[in-house]
C-alpha positions as CSV (number, residue, x, y, z in Angstrom):
1,M,16.7,14.1,14.1
2,S,18.0,11.2,16.2
3,D,17.8,7.6,15.1
4,D,15.0,6.9,17.6
5,E,13.0,9.9,16.3
6,R,13.5,8.8,12.7
7,F,12.3,5.3,13.6
8,E,9.3,6.6,15.5
9,K,8.3,8.9,12.6
10,G,8.7,6.1,10.1
11,M,6.7,3.7,12.2
12,E,3.9,6.3,12.5
13,K,3.8,6.6,8.7
14,F,4.0,2.8,8.2
15,K,1.0,2.3,10.5
16,E,-0.9,5.1,8.7
17,V,-0.1,3.7,5.2
18,Y,-1.2,0.2,6.1
19,C,-4.0,1.0,8.5
20,G,-2.5,-1.3,11.1
21,D,-3.1,-4.3,8.9
22,V,0.6,-5.1,8.3
23,V,2.2,-6.1,11.5
24,P,5.5,-4.3,12.1
25,I,8.6,-6.2,13.2
26,P,9.9,-4.9,16.6
27,R,13.0,-2.6,16.2
28,G,16.2,-4.5,16.3
29,Q,14.9,-7.8,15.1
30,S,15.4,-7.2,11.4
31,D,18.0,-4.8,9.9
32,F,16.0,-4.8,6.6
33,F,12.8,-3.7,8.4
34,D,14.6,-1.1,10.5
35,L,16.2,0.4,7.4
36,M,12.9,0.3,5.5
37,I,11.1,2.2,8.4
38,E,13.8,4.8,8.7
39,N,14.5,5.4,5.0
40,L,11.3,4.6,3.1
41,F,8.7,5.5,5.6
42,C,10.4,8.3,7.5
43,D,12.3,9.9,4.6
44,V,10.4,9.1,1.4
45,W,6.7,8.7,2.4
46,T,6.7,11.9,4.4
47,R,8.1,14.2,1.6
48,P,5.6,16.9,0.8
49,A,5.7,16.9,-3.0
50,L,3.3,14.0,-3.3
51,S,0.3,13.1,-1.2
52,Q,0.0,9.6,0.3
53,R,-2.7,8.8,-2.3
54,D,-0.3,9.9,-5.1
55,R,2.5,7.7,-3.7
56,R,0.2,4.8,-3.4
57,L,-1.0,5.1,-7.0
58,V,2.6,5.2,-8.3
59,M,3.5,2.2,-6.1
60,M,0.4,0.3,-7.3
61,G,1.4,0.9,-10.9
62,A,4.9,-0.5,-10.2
63,I,3.5,-3.5,-8.3
64,C,1.0,-4.2,-11.0
65,A,3.8,-4.1,-13.7
66,L,5.7,-6.7,-11.6
67,G,2.6,-8.9,-11.2
68,E,2.9,-9.0,-7.5
69,S,-0.6,-10.1,-6.5
70,M,-0.1,-10.3,-2.7
71,T,1.5,-6.9,-2.5
72,F,-1.1,-5.4,-4.8
73,G,-3.8,-6.8,-2.5
74,I,-2.3,-5.2,0.5
75,Q,-2.1,-1.8,-1.2
76,A,-5.7,-2.1,-2.5
77,K,-7.0,-2.8,0.9
78,A,-5.1,0.0,2.5
79,A,-6.2,2.4,-0.2
80,L,-9.8,1.5,0.5
81,K,-9.5,1.7,4.2
82,N,-7.7,5.1,4.1
83,E,-10.3,6.3,1.6
84,E,-7.6,7.2,-0.9
85,L,-9.4,5.1,-3.6
86,N,-12.9,3.7,-3.9
87,P,-13.8,0.3,-5.5
88,E,-14.6,1.9,-8.9
89,Q,-11.2,3.6,-9.0
90,L,-9.4,0.4,-8.1
91,R,-11.1,-1.4,-10.9
92,E,-10.2,1.4,-13.3
93,I,-6.6,1.2,-12.3
94,L,-6.6,-2.4,-13.5
95,I,-8.3,-1.5,-16.8
96,H,-5.8,1.3,-17.4
97,M,-2.7,-0.8,-16.4
98,T,-3.8,-3.6,-18.7
99,Q,-3.0,-1.3,-21.7
100,Y,0.6,-0.8,-20.4
101,V,1.7,-4.0,-18.8
102,G,-0.6,-6.5,-20.5
103,Y,-3.4,-8.9,-19.7
104,P,-1.2,-11.7,-18.2
105,R,0.1,-9.3,-15.5
106,V,-3.3,-7.7,-14.6
107,A,-5.7,-10.6,-14.9
108,P,-4.7,-12.2,-11.6
109,L,-5.1,-8.9,-9.9
110,V,-8.8,-8.6,-10.7
111,G,-9.7,-11.3,-8.2
112,V,-7.4,-9.9,-5.6
113,V,-9.0,-6.5,-5.9
114,E,-12.5,-7.9,-5.6
115,Q,-11.5,-9.9,-2.5
116,Q,-10.1,-6.8,-0.9
117,I,-13.2,-4.7,-1.8
118,A,-15.4,-7.5,-0.2
119,A,-13.1,-7.7,2.9
120,V,-13.2,-3.9,3.5
121,E,-17.0,-3.8,3.0
122,K,-17.4,-6.7,5.5
123,E,-15.2,-4.9,8.0
124,K,-17.2,-1.7,7.7
125,S,-20.5,-3.6,8.1
126,E,-19.3,-5.3,11.3
127,A,-18.0,-2.0,12.8
């Protein structure tokens, strides 16, 4: 597969994973972004052994463990919009993760998840 094809395949998956909510950087403007698209989204996210939902769950667990509120919010919203997870499942992820990574890491994510649930519900009602 040519570099152009790898980039295009990765960009398609990137847009699918984030429902168009995360604005991509044009090719050639960021070596970091270009490599992420070609490696992470073309090579890793498209592997057949795990579904997109499975990959998102694994990633959300890691992000939760790191306490990355902004990134967790992006993932929660995309999971809702892609219908990979519903609000009840997102809330349950936080309850489950609390037992493994602790209340201080998870507590800030509760509000983030509720904000994303409300945002997606609002988008759906306006559509």
